Steps between C-alpha positions, in 0.01 A plus 500: 500500500166684459365443859439246763213266456368617845466852354236391252147483637317169485271653242643831374806673365806690604678751279867473461780617264725240332790636305313826452182336387176540703358160581188382677563172678160350534369198693176345365369153529815382683723608207741792478511714197698805388340762272616842392373736769372770264155480340516536127198721504569763760857446623416434862631225728313172456635374829251741682203324330286202605604137413232240418487176309822537318459860415608832632280811463631853461366714787453814294278398202429127558707351218574134574798298394561121495791422735634212275483678160491868580210547259226740594173319599301819573481856340611759473850353451555342160874432510667216695766552761819294538495191730830365629629155613489449866718258703451435875835416672431427863321823607655714221289597204719531184363683197672512155395833350732453202300211349130577506282188452272673254753707306331824574729799554450730801344833467755686703 
């Protein structure tokens, strides 16, 4: 289990570690996403950034990433980050870090 659903803000993110992998569990537009919690540009926690309209913004330099695909939607980042399958089981948020949805390897 990554976290409890109640731990995830209505619009925002919480940083967790699943099997040694940093993950940002994000709620946006009534959906829960899991994205690698390290910006591909500056290696800082994406979970500390702003969430808006299906994207998360890195707080340091403003890179933005699509929550569904992990692809960068705003510079300076040019490399995608992994996104992971999420399953909600009651109040438990389950994240599978071993099978990224976009086949992108983590940068750790």
